[in-house]
PDB file as gemmi writes it, atoms N, CA and C in Angstrom:
CRYST1    1.000    1.000    1.000  90.00  90.00  90.00 P 1                      
ATOM      1  N   UNK A   1      82.728  89.599  76.644  1.00  0.00           N  
ATOM      2  CA  UNK A   1      82.898  90.194  77.878  1.00  0.00           C  
ATOM      3  C   UNK A   1      83.343  91.548  77.820  1.00  0.00           C  
ATOM      4  N   UNK A   2      84.220  91.951  76.896  1.00  0.00           N  
ATOM      5  CA  UNK A   2      84.750  93.312  76.801  1.00  0.00           C  
ATOM      6  C   UNK A   2      83.624  94.306  76.422  1.00  0.00           C  
ATOM      7  N   UNK A   3      82.810  93.973  75.467  1.00  0.00           N  
ATOM      8  CA  UNK A   3      81.758  94.776  75.005  1.00  0.00           C  
ATOM      9  C   UNK A   3      80.731  94.871  76.217  1.00  0.00           C  
ATOM     10  N   UNK A   4      80.427  93.865  76.942  1.00  0.00           N  
ATOM     11  CA  UNK A   4      79.435  93.925  77.940  1.00  0.00           C  
ATOM     12  C   UNK A   4      80.024  94.837  79.120  1.00  0.00           C  
ATOM     13  N   UNK A   5      81.254  94.705  79.391  1.00  0.00           N  
ATOM     14  CA  UNK A   5      81.927  95.662  80.381  1.00  0.00           C  
ATOM     15  C   UNK A   5      81.848  97.125  79.908  1.00  0.00           C  
ATOM     16  N   UNK A   6      82.130  97.256  78.629  1.00  0.00           N  
ATOM     17  CA  UNK A   6      82.062  98.645  78.033  1.00  0.00           C  
ATOM     18  C   UNK A   6      80.681  99.204  78.264  1.00  0.00           C  
ATOM     19  N   UNK A   7      79.714  98.459  77.975  1.00  0.00           N  
ATOM     20  CA  UNK A   7      78.332  99.025  78.181  1.00  0.00           C  
ATOM     21  C   UNK A   7      78.038  99.249  79.669  1.00  0.00           C  
ATOM     22  N   UNK A   8      78.470  98.313  80.495  1.00  0.00           N  
ATOM     23  CA  UNK A   8      78.218  98.508  81.949  1.00  0.00           C  
ATOM     24  C   UNK A   8      78.867  99.719  82.531  1.00  0.00           C  
ATOM     25  N   UNK A   9      80.015 100.166  81.887  1.00  0.00           N  
ATOM     26  CA  UNK A   9      80.702 101.332  82.414  1.00  0.00           C  
ATOM     27  C   UNK A   9      80.235 102.709  81.846  1.00  0.00           C  
ATOM     28  N   UNK A  10      79.297 102.662  80.979  1.00  0.00           N  
ATOM     29  CA  UNK A  10      78.701 103.848  80.424  1.00  0.00           C  
ATOM     30  C   UNK A  10      78.203 104.733  81.531  1.00  0.00           C  
ATOM     31  N   UNK A  11      78.802 105.918  81.657  1.00  0.00           N  
ATOM     32  CA  UNK A  11      78.278 106.948  82.659  1.00  0.00           C  
ATOM     33  C   UNK A  11      78.774 106.584  84.075  1.00  0.00           C  
ATOM     34  N   UNK A  12      79.778 105.678  84.111  1.00  0.00           N  
ATOM     35  CA  UNK A  12      80.221 105.191  85.504  1.00  0.00           C  
ATOM     36  C   UNK A  12      81.811 105.452  85.488  1.00  0.00           C  
ATOM     37  N   UNK A  13      82.311 105.736  86.653  1.00  0.00           N  
ATOM     38  CA  UNK A  13      83.753 105.923  86.808  1.00  0.00           C  
ATOM     39  C   UNK A  13      84.395 104.566  87.146  1.00  0.00           C  
ATOM     40  N   UNK A  14      83.766 103.801  87.961  1.00  0.00           N  
ATOM     41  CA  UNK A  14      84.296 102.472  88.399  1.00  0.00           C  
ATOM     42  C   UNK A  14      83.182 101.383  88.184  1.00  0.00           C  
ATOM     43  N   UNK A  15      83.593 100.131  88.444  1.00  0.00           N  
ATOM     44  CA  UNK A  15      82.538  99.058  88.277  1.00  0.00           C  
ATOM     45  C   UNK A  15      81.519  99.154  89.384  1.00  0.00           C  
ATOM     46  N   UNK A  16      81.787  99.459  90.588  1.00  0.00           N  
ATOM     47  CA  UNK A  16      80.894  99.753  91.705  1.00  0.00           C  
ATOM     48  C   UNK A  16      80.851 101.292  91.822  1.00  0.00           C  
ATOM     49  N   UNK A  17      80.043 101.780  92.675  1.00  0.00           N  
ATOM     50  CA  UNK A  17      79.942 103.148  92.764  1.00  0.00           C  
ATOM     51  C   UNK A  17      81.244 103.892  93.199  1.00  0.00           C  
ATOM     52  N   UNK A  18      82.112 103.298  93.876  1.00  0.00           N  
ATOM     53  CA  UNK A  18      83.327 103.830  94.147  1.00  0.00           C  
ATOM     54  C   UNK A  18      84.488 102.779  93.853  1.00  0.00           C  
ATOM     55  N   UNK A  19      85.687 103.189  93.779  1.00  0.00           N  
ATOM     56  CA  UNK A  19      86.782 102.321  93.517  1.00  0.00           C  
ATOM     57  C   UNK A  19      86.841 101.195  94.635  1.00  0.00           C  
ATOM     58  N   UNK A  20      86.828  99.980  94.121  1.00  0.00           N  
ATOM     59  CA  UNK A  20      86.726  98.853  95.075  1.00  0.00           C  
ATOM     60  C   UNK A  20      87.599  97.669  94.585  1.00  0.00           C  
ATOM     61  N   UNK A  21      87.446  96.543  95.354  1.00  0.00           N  
ATOM     62  CA  UNK A  21      88.100  95.357  95.064  1.00  0.00           C  
ATOM     63  C   UNK A  21      87.736  94.819  93.642  1.00  0.00           C  
ATOM     64  N   UNK A  22      86.531  95.114  93.200  1.00  0.00           N  
ATOM     65  CA  UNK A  22      86.047  94.655  91.881  1.00  0.00           C  
ATOM     66  C   UNK A  22      86.977  95.321  90.755  1.00  0.00           C  
ATOM     67  N   UNK A  23      87.351  96.577  90.943  1.00  0.00           N  
ATOM     68  CA  UNK A  23      88.252  97.204  89.984  1.00  0.00           C  
ATOM     69  C   UNK A  23      89.616  96.574  90.122  1.00  0.00           C  
ATOM     70  N   UNK A  24      90.133  96.336  91.381  1.00  0.00           N  
ATOM     71  CA  UNK A  24      91.402  95.751  91.505  1.00  0.00           C  
ATOM     72  C   UNK A  24      91.446  94.362  90.858  1.00  0.00           C  
ATOM     73  N   UNK A  25      90.357  93.578  90.882  1.00  0.00           N  
ATOM     74  CA  UNK A  25      90.346  92.227  90.336  1.00  0.00           C  
ATOM     75  C   UNK A  25      90.241  92.292  88.786  1.00  0.00           C  
ATOM     76  N   UNK A  26      89.501  93.142  88.274  1.00  0.00           N  
ATOM     77  CA  UNK A  26      89.271  93.178  86.730  1.00  0.00           C  
ATOM     78  C   UNK A  26      90.337  93.903  85.974  1.00  0.00           C  
ATOM     79  N   UNK A  27      90.980  94.854  86.582  1.00  0.00           N  
ATOM     80  CA  UNK A  27      91.953  95.673  85.841  1.00  0.00           C  
ATOM     81  C   UNK A  27      93.146  94.802  85.280  1.00  0.00           C  
ATOM     82  N   UNK A  28      93.691  93.954  86.045  1.00  0.00           N  
ATOM     83  CA  UNK A  28      94.832  93.090  85.469  1.00  0.00           C  
ATOM     84  C   UNK A  28      94.433  92.404  84.261  1.00  0.00           C  
ATOM     85  N   UNK A  29      93.221  91.962  84.074  1.00  0.00           N  
ATOM     86  CA  UNK A  29      92.775  91.181  82.795  1.00  0.00           C  
ATOM     87  C   UNK A  29      92.535  92.259  81.800  1.00  0.00           C  
ATOM     88  N   UNK A  30      92.081  93.419  82.047  1.00  0.00           N  
ATOM     89  CA  UNK A  30      91.849  94.449  81.020  1.00  0.00           C  
ATOM     90  C   UNK A  30      93.197  94.978  80.517  1.00  0.00           C  
ATOM     91  N   UNK A  31      94.076  94.992  81.369  1.00  0.00           N  
ATOM     92  CA  UNK A  31      95.398  95.627  81.121  1.00  0.00           C  
ATOM     93  C   UNK A  31      96.136  94.847  80.029  1.00  0.00           C  
ATOM     94  N   UNK A  32      95.838  93.545  79.921  1.00  0.00           N  
ATOM     95  CA  UNK A  32      96.501  92.743  78.925  1.00  0.00           C  
ATOM     96  C   UNK A  32      95.482  92.394  77.716  1.00  0.00           C  
ATOM     97  N   UNK A  33      94.609  93.391  77.487  1.00  0.00           N  
ATOM     98  CA  UNK A  33      93.602  93.172  76.397  1.00  0.00           C  
ATOM     99  C   UNK A  33      94.162  92.764  75.051  1.00  0.00           C  
ATOM    100  N   UNK A  34      95.342  93.349  74.830  1.00  0.00           N  
ATOM    101  CA  UNK A  34      96.020  93.070  73.589  1.00  0.00           C  
ATOM    102  C   UNK A  34      96.276  91.539  73.385  1.00  0.00           C  
ATOM    103  N   UNK A  35      96.661  90.840  74.481  1.00  0.00           N  
ATOM    104  CA  UNK A  35      96.932  89.460  74.427  1.00  0.00           C  
ATOM    105  C   UNK A  35      95.619  88.655  74.130  1.00  0.00           C  
ATOM    106  N   UNK A  36      94.519  89.246  74.206  1.00  0.00           N  
ATOM    107  CA  UNK A  36      93.259  88.574  73.811  1.00  0.00           C  
ATOM    108  C   UNK A  36      92.822  89.114  72.528  1.00  0.00           C  
ATOM    109  N   UNK A  37      93.579  89.769  71.793  1.00  0.00           N  
ATOM    110  CA  UNK A  37      93.269  90.366  70.474  1.00  0.00           C  
ATOM    111  C   UNK A  37      92.030  91.223  70.522  1.00  0.00           C  
ATOM    112  N   UNK A  38      92.030  92.128  71.582  1.00  0.00           N  
ATOM    113  CA  UNK A  38      90.951  93.013  71.716  1.00  0.00           C  
ATOM    114  C   UNK A  38      91.450  94.513  71.623  1.00  0.00           C  
ATOM    115  N   UNK A  39      90.936  95.303  70.698  1.00  0.00           N  
ATOM    116  CA  UNK A  39      91.324  96.682  70.568  1.00  0.00           C  
ATOM    117  C   UNK A  39      90.318  97.567  71.361  1.00  0.00           C  
ATOM    118  N   UNK A  40      90.786  97.998  72.540  1.00  0.00           N  
ATOM    119  CA  UNK A  40      89.797  98.666  73.400  1.00  0.00           C  
ATOM    120  C   UNK A  40      89.548 100.101  72.793  1.00  0.00           C  
ATOM    121  N   UNK A  41      90.203 100.441  71.788  1.00  0.00           N  
ATOM    122  CA  UNK A  41      89.902 101.848  71.199  1.00  0.00           C  
ATOM    123  C   UNK A  41      88.499 101.790  70.645  1.00  0.00           C  
ATOM    124  N   UNK A  42      88.000 100.628  70.273  1.00  0.00           N  
ATOM    125  CA  UNK A  42      86.633 100.516  69.792  1.00  0.00           C  
ATOM    126  C   UNK A  42      85.615 100.502  70.920  1.00  0.00           C  
ATOM    127  N   UNK A  43      86.125 100.418  72.106  1.00  0.00           N  
ATOM    128  CA  UNK A  43      85.211 100.420  73.354  1.00  0.00           C  
ATOM    129  C   UNK A  43      85.576 101.538  74.165  1.00  0.00           C  
ATOM    130  N   UNK A  44      84.995 102.773  73.952  1.00  0.00           N  
ATOM    131  CA  UNK A  44      85.404 104.049  74.566  1.00  0.00           C  
ATOM    132  C   UNK A  44      85.217 104.069  76.094  1.00  0.00           C  
ATOM    133  N   UNK A  45      84.216 103.473  76.622  1.00  0.00           N  
ATOM    134  CA  UNK A  45      84.031 103.450  78.130  1.00  0.00           C  
ATOM    135  C   UNK A  45      85.158 102.607  78.758  1.00  0.00           C  
ATOM    136  N   UNK A  46      85.415 101.467  78.135  1.00  0.00           N  
ATOM    137  CA  UNK A  46      86.376 100.576  78.663  1.00  0.00           C  
ATOM    138  C   UNK A  46      87.813 101.235  78.489  1.00  0.00           C  
ATOM    139  N   UNK A  47      88.043 101.894  77.408  1.00  0.00           N  
ATOM    140  CA  UNK A  47      89.417 102.444  77.189  1.00  0.00           C  
ATOM    141  C   UNK A  47      89.565 103.647  78.169  1.00  0.00           C  
ATOM    142  N   UNK A  48      88.686 104.438  78.463  1.00  0.00           N  
ATOM    143  CA  UNK A  48      88.829 105.437  79.456  1.00  0.00           C  
ATOM    144  C   UNK A  48      88.867 104.912  80.892  1.00  0.00           C  
ATOM    145  N   UNK A  49      88.171 103.736  81.163  1.00  0.00           N  
ATOM    146  CA  UNK A  49      88.271 103.171  82.447  1.00  0.00           C  
ATOM    147  C   UNK A  49      89.704 102.610  82.652  1.00  0.00           C  
ATOM    148  N   UNK A  50      90.251 101.865  81.672  1.00  0.00           N  
ATOM    149  CA  UNK A  50      91.556 101.330  81.787  1.00  0.00           C  
ATOM    150  C   UNK A  50      92.587 102.508  82.054  1.00  0.00           C  
ATOM    151  N   UNK A  51      92.467 103.501  81.324  1.00  0.00           N  
ATOM    152  CA  UNK A  51      93.379 104.726  81.458  1.00  0.00           C  
ATOM    153  C   UNK A  51      93.229 105.343  82.841  1.00  0.00           C  
ATOM    154  N   UNK A  52      92.032 105.401  83.326  1.00  0.00           N  
ATOM    155  CA  UNK A  52      91.715 105.977  84.647  1.00  0.00           C  
ATOM    156  C   UNK A  52      92.317 105.082  85.766  1.00  0.00           C  
ATOM    157  N   UNK A  53      92.176 103.786  85.655  1.00  0.00           N  
ATOM    158  CA  UNK A  53      92.725 102.978  86.698  1.00  0.00           C  
ATOM    159  C   UNK A  53      94.263 102.955  86.556  1.00  0.00           C  
ATOM    160  N   UNK A  54      94.836 102.916  85.388  1.00  0.00           N  
ATOM    161  CA  UNK A  54      96.308 102.894  85.240  1.00  0.00           C  
ATOM    162  C   UNK A  54      96.927 104.171  85.736  1.00  0.00           C  
ATOM    163  N   UNK A  55      96.302 105.284  85.741  1.00  0.00           N  
ATOM    164  CA  UNK A  55      96.735 106.517  86.178  1.00  0.00           C  
ATOM    165  C   UNK A  55      96.775 106.732  87.802  1.00  0.00           C  
ATOM    166  N   UNK A  56      96.024 105.742  88.444  1.00  0.00           N  
ATOM    167  CA  UNK A  56      96.057 105.904  89.951  1.00  0.00           C  
ATOM    168  C   UNK A  56      97.443 105.635  90.490  1.00  0.00           C  
ATOM    169  N   UNK A  57      97.836 106.398  91.441  1.00  0.00           N  
ATOM    170  CA  UNK A  57      99.080 106.289  92.082  1.00  0.00           C  
ATOM    171  C   UNK A  57      99.227 104.864  92.777  1.00  0.00           C  
ATOM    172  N   UNK A  58      98.186 104.452  93.515  1.00  0.00           N  
ATOM    173  CA  UNK A  58      98.277 103.157  94.146  1.00  0.00           C  
ATOM    174  C   UNK A  58      98.433 101.977  93.150  1.00  0.00           C  
ATOM    175  N   UNK A  59      97.866 102.159  92.018  1.00  0.00           N  
ATOM    176  CA  UNK A  59      97.989 101.080  91.005  1.00  0.00           C  
ATOM    177  C   UNK A  59      99.381 101.074  90.454  1.00  0.00           C  
ATOM    178  N   UNK A  60      99.835 102.205  90.147  1.00  0.00           N  
ATOM    179  CA  UNK A  60     101.220 102.382  89.536  1.00  0.00           C  
ATOM    180  C   UNK A  60     102.240 101.850  90.647  1.00  0.00           C  
ATOM    181  N   UNK A  61     102.119 102.128  91.897  1.00  0.00           N  
ATOM    182  CA  UNK A  61     102.997 101.704  92.951  1.00  0.00           C  
ATOM    183  C   UNK A  61     102.868 100.076  93.084  1.00  0.00           C  
ATOM    184  N   UNK A  62     101.698  99.507  92.983  1.00  0.00           N  
ATOM    185  CA  UNK A  62     101.595  98.055  92.989  1.00  0.00           C  
ATOM    186  C   UNK A  62     102.269  97.394  91.880  1.00  0.00           C  
ATOM    187  N   UNK A  63     102.162  98.017  90.660  1.00  0.00           N  
ATOM    188  CA  UNK A  63     102.765  97.327  89.596  1.00  0.00           C  
ATOM    189  C   UNK A  63     104.300  97.495  89.559  1.00  0.00           C  
ATOM    190  N   UNK A  64     104.758  98.630  90.152  1.00  0.00           N  
ATOM    191  CA  UNK A  64     106.161  98.809  90.309  1.00  0.00           C  
ATOM    192  C   UNK A  64     106.758  97.876  91.280  1.00  0.00           C  
ATOM    193  N   UNK A  65     106.145  97.596  92.387  1.00  0.00           N  
ATOM    194  CA  UNK A  65     106.557  96.616  93.425  1.00  0.00           C  
ATOM    195  C   UNK A  65     106.571  95.178  92.770  1.00  0.00           C  
ATOM    196  N   UNK A  66     105.669  94.914  91.925  1.00  0.00           N  
ATOM    197  CA  UNK A  66     105.525  93.473  91.468  1.00  0.00           C  
ATOM    198  C   UNK A  66     106.157  93.364  90.124  1.00  0.00           C  
ATOM    199  N   UNK A  67     106.831  94.294  89.591  1.00  0.00           N  
ATOM    200  CA  UNK A  67     107.527  94.291  88.338  1.00  0.00           C  
ATOM    201  C   UNK A  67     108.229  93.033  87.895  1.00  0.00           C  
ATOM    202  N   UNK A  68     108.843  92.414  88.762  1.00  0.00           N  
ATOM    203  CA  UNK A  68     109.587  91.166  88.527  1.00  0.00           C  
ATOM    204  C   UNK A  68     108.919  89.783  88.763  1.00  0.00           C  
ATOM    205  N   UNK A  69     107.718  89.961  89.218  1.00  0.00           N  
ATOM    206  CA  UNK A  69     106.901  88.803  89.592  1.00  0.00           C  
ATOM    207  C   UNK A  69     106.441  87.919  88.458  1.00  0.00           C  
ATOM    208  N   UNK A  70     106.022  88.391  87.413  1.00  0.00           N  
ATOM    209  CA  UNK A  70     105.466  87.727  86.261  1.00  0.00           C  
ATOM    210  C   UNK A  70     106.702  87.233  85.499  1.00  0.00           C  
ATOM    211  N   UNK A  71     107.182  86.119  85.613  1.00  0.00           N  
ATOM    212  CA  UNK A  71     108.302  85.535  84.918  1.00  0.00           C  
ATOM    213  C   UNK A  71     108.037  84.872  83.659  1.00  0.00           C  
ATOM    214  N   UNK A  72     106.699  84.713  83.281  1.00  0.00           N  
ATOM    215  CA  UNK A  72     106.321  84.115  82.061  1.00  0.00           C  
ATOM    216  C   UNK A  72     106.501  85.045  80.921  1.00  0.00           C  
ATOM    217  N   UNK A  73     106.792  84.616  79.784  1.00  0.00           N  
ATOM    218  CA  UNK A  73     106.914  85.445  78.605  1.00  0.00           C  
ATOM    219  C   UNK A  73     105.483  85.906  78.209  1.00  0.00           C  
ATOM    220  N   UNK A  74     105.383  87.207  77.609  1.00  0.00           N  
ATOM    221  CA  UNK A  74     104.056  87.640  77.138  1.00  0.00           C  
ATOM    222  C   UNK A  74     103.386  86.681  76.214  1.00  0.00           C  
ATOM    223  N   UNK A  75     102.088  86.554  76.377  1.00  0.00           N  
ATOM    224  CA  UNK A  75     101.239  85.667  75.677  1.00  0.00           C  
ATOM    225  C   UNK A  75     101.197  84.282  76.232  1.00  0.00           C  
ATOM    226  N   UNK A  76     101.895  84.039  77.337  1.00  0.00           N  
ATOM    227  CA  UNK A  76     101.901  82.711  77.939  1.00  0.00           C  
ATOM    228  C   UNK A  76     100.885  82.686  79.075  1.00  0.00           C  
ATOM    229  N   UNK A  77      99.979  81.775  79.115  1.00  0.00           N  
ATOM    230  CA  UNK A  77      99.045  81.759  80.224  1.00  0.00           C  
ATOM    231  C   UNK A  77      99.107  80.477  80.916  1.00  0.00           C  
TER     232      UNK A  77                                                      
END                                                                             
């Protein structure tokens, strides 16, 4: 999945032509890529996408508001 998404993001800023619910839905899964043992440094389009989404003020604000919501220890699904 990660390699496929990396290829799909080639030359694109977002999953759809503009920032959308698709980005909001996929980012949380990409954000925890390390828990899937995926090194996104090997996937340059994906790595820049994750950094770009993480840098958005609205995304930062949402994660700040929900900071205490995930009460499961890391690596627990």
